[in-house]
N, C-alpha and C positions, 0 to 999 in steps of 0.2 A: 404429448410432451410430459416427461416426468416432472414432478413438482415437489420441492422441498420447503419445509417451514422452518424459519430461523427466528427464535425468540431471544432477543438480546437488547439491552439498553445502549449498547456500544454501536453507534451509527457507522463508525469506521470498519468495525468487524462485519456488520451487515453488508456494507459496500464491497468488502473484499471477498466474502463468501459468494455474493452475487457474481462478481467478476470471475471467480474461480470456477464456478459451476455452470454458468450460462453458456460458455463455449461448448460444453459437452451436452447441450440440449436439456439442461435442467432449469425449470422455471423456479425462481426463488421468491417466496412470499415472506416479507419481514414484518415482525411484530415486536413489541417491547414489554408487554406485561403478561403475567401468568393467566389473568382473566381472558385476555385475547387468545392465548394459547388454547384454553378450554373451549372457547367459542369456535375457533377455527377447526379444531379437531372434530368437533361435533357436527360441523356443517360442511366440511370439505374432506376430500381424500388426498393424502400425501404419500409420496414414496419414501420420505425420510423426514425426521425432525431433529433440529440442532437446538439445544437449550444451553444458553450461555450463562449458566449459574447453577448452583446446587441448592435446591429447596429443602430445608431441614424439616418442614412440616410433613407429618406422616400422611395426611390426606393428599398432599401434593405428590408425594412419592408414589402413593397408590394409584393416583391418576396417571402419572407418567408410566407406570408399569402396565397400565391398561391400554396404552397406545399400541396399535397392532403393527405399525411399520418400524423400521430401524430407528433407534433414538441414540443420539450422541450428546452427552452432557460434558461441558467444559467451562473454563473460566478464561475469557480473553484478556482480562486484566493482569493475569499472571503469565501470559504468553504473548510474545511479539506477534502482531497480526500477520506480518509478512512471513512468519515462520509456520503459520498454520497450514498443514498439508491436507488437502481434500481427498487424497487417494483412498483412505479407508472408506469414506462415504461413497465414492464413485465405484469402488469395488463391490460394495453392497448393492448399489443401484444397478450395476451392470452384471452382477452375479458372476464376476470373474475374479477369483481370489488372487490370481497370479499377476494381474495387471499392475503395471508400474506407471504412476502418473506424477509429473512434477511440473510446477509452473515456475519459471524464472521471472518472478515479479518483484520489483523493487519500488519502495515508497519514496517519492520526492517530497510530498506534503501529505497531510491526512486525506486529501481528496484527489491526489494525482499520483498515478503509478506508471512505471515503465515496464511493459511486458516484453521481455527480450524474445521469448519464444514465438510470439505472434507479431513482432515488429510493429508495435503500436503503443499509443498512450491511452491509459484508462483514466478518464477525468470526469468526475461527477456523473457517474452512470452512463458514460458515453465512450465508445471506442473511436480513437482518432488514428488512422493509419499513418505510417511514416514512409516517406520515399527512401530509396536505398541510401542516398547520400546523407539524408537526415539521420537515418538509423546509425550509420557508421560514425557520424560525428558524435551523436548522443552516447553511443556505446563506448567510444574511446574516452569521452569525458567521464562517464559513469565508472569505468575501470580505474580512473585516476581521481576519484572523488577527493575533494579538498586539496588537490594539487593542480597547478596551472599547466595546461597543455598548450604548447606553442602553436601559433597559426600554421607554421610550416608542417608540424606533425599532423595536424588535422587535415590539411590540404592533401598531403601525401596519402594518408590512411583512407580518406574518402574519395580519392581519385578526382580531385577538383582541379579547375584550370588556374586558380589563383585566389588572392585575397578577396577580390570582389565577389567571386562565386561563394566563398566561405561566408562572407558577410550576409549574402542573400539567404543562405541555408540557415544560418544562426537566427536570423530574423523570423524565418518561417517556423523554426522550432519553438521560438519564444511565443509565437502566435498560438501554437498548439498546446504549450505547456503552462505558460505563466498566467497568473490571474490578471496581471497588468503588464503586457509586453513592453510598455514604455518605461516601466520600473521593475526590471527583472530581479527575481529573488532566487531562482534556481540556476539558470545559466548566467554567470557573471563574467564581465569583461575585465581583464587586467591589461590596461592600456600599455602598448609596447611589448607585451609579453604573450598574451593569448587569452584563453578562456578556461573557466573551471566550473564544476558543479560543487556547490558548498553543501556538505552534509548538514541537514537541519539540526540533528542532535548535537553534533560537534559545535555548531554555531551557538546553540543555547548554552552549552557548557562553557564555551569560551567567554560568552557575555557574563555568565555568572561568576567565573573566576576573575574576570577583569573588574567586575563590580566589587568583589571581595578585596582585591588588591588595592583598588582605589580607596576603599573604605579604611583599609589598614593604614595606608599612607596618611589619609586625612585624620584619623583618630589617634594614630600613633600606637605604640605598644601599650598594652594595659598594665597598669601598676597594681601589684597585689598588696592589699593592706596587711600590715603585720599585727 
């Protein structure tokens, strides 16, 4: 098995790289410090190294140049984790420059991803397969993030027999996705209307804007001293 070394302090980035490369037969070893990097390189052989930072120290740069396998240096804090494309690294590992590789992976939470291409959930370093109906329901909700999808639309799209069947599949999805299925944060119920997936970034933004509006109402407009 090919083996790649990932040096990053960003645990979410480590998890995503592991998820992206493992299906292609790449074992990912994750570390977080430059000292660990030097130790691993001297004691083990790797097919590639991903370094998630730029080291200004000349000695560090000289060491990086001495690594004999392909090395990729990047900054995950300046790039959305889900936009990271592992294709260049896979091309190097497979020695096929014309290969095109793309993962349709979307982040629900920092530890939970929806892999459309593989019809599964990636949660805390674990693959959780989705049944056909579960995938269809989740896919339609994902396409309409932040919008309520009616029960009728979901029933028709997933070829279900009725509301009771939809309810069973929604509960099954929550068991696979949610941290606490009894208090769902990803798949939310809009009583009498349907269901929706709430984009976490939008949720945080709305809360921040709501707080600012509430504070403005409470404090009133600021008067400028003359």
